[in-house]
Steps between C-alpha positions, in 0.01 A plus 500: 500500500393856580762645266363302207145616570609863516694464175197350326276777633742766371510339154119480484479864611740592220291311245187673629670834451603401146130453429445849637766635265324347201166640615639849558672506161172407330330787682771742390637571848870478428625654827290258706624212287861605557450514878325164497777352283759618749310332782463182297871489424588551866252233618619239251863577577432470873323168446788358298771624734310406817533133420 
């Protein structure tokens, strides 16, 4: 049960960071968007593999 909750939390964190990527791109902060995209990719990957 705990593993599923952690996986869901990681996926939601990744989706939150994807929203941050979109926001940073609109503001013109490409380096920040790249860092945020890397974090989002790692969080979503961790959520998928955790399960």
